[in-house]
Every structure is written in C-alpha cells, then in structure tokens.
C-alpha positions, 0 to 999 in steps of 0.5 A: 964329748963334753969339752966346753971349749970344743962345744963353743968352737962348734957353736961358732962354726970353727969346725976345723979347730974343734976337730984338731982339739978333739983329736989332740985331747982324745986321740983317735983318727981324724975321721973319728974326731970329725964324726964326733964334731959333726954329731955335736954340730948336728945336735946344735942344729936340732936344739935350735929348732926347725931351721934344718937344711933340706939335706939335713931334713932328708937325712933325718927322714931316711934315718927315721925310716930305717934307711941308713944305707940310703942315708949314707949314699945320699951323704956321699953324693952331697958331700963327696966324702968316702964311704967310711967317712960318710958311714961314721957321720951317719952313724953319729947322726943316728946316735944323736937322734937316738939320744934325743928320744 
C-alpha cells in the first residue's frame, strides 16, 4: 500500500477513514483493509524509534521468538477482536518486521 493520502491519514491517526479509502480503492474485505492499515500504522511506530507501547513490544518479542500463536492469543486478549482479525493483524505485523530486516 503506497497511496500517499492513505499514509497521511494513518500518520495523523485517522484510521477509520484510511480503512475506508483503502477498501474503496483496492477492494477486498473490511478485515483485509484493516490489516493493511494496521501494518502501515505499525511501520510508522517502528520508524519513530523506541517509542513502542508495552503491548507492541510484547508482540514484537513474541514474533521474534517464533511464537506467532501466542502473539495472536495475546492480541485477542488485549483488543477483544476475533481470531481471524487477530491473525490478520499479527501476520501483517510479522510481514512488516520481515521487510525491515
């Protein structure tokens, strides 16, 4: 996702509007659009340096330790989302981490 307007919306915290625009422009499900925007938001937090929340740091540590299932469980506990949505978000986060390496 390289749309400049969507990136700016995410950068300024307008997540819902970013999801709407992503879905309108690229199609797909709401969950896929949310996962894409969540991955972009996460990339922005990584670019800003060590200002990760404790939850994000915990997820990153679980993914680095190859514990994706535990990361999904923890994501569900904290956010209250369903299994598919949590899996999509964690996979997007893992993909973003892999691209950084």
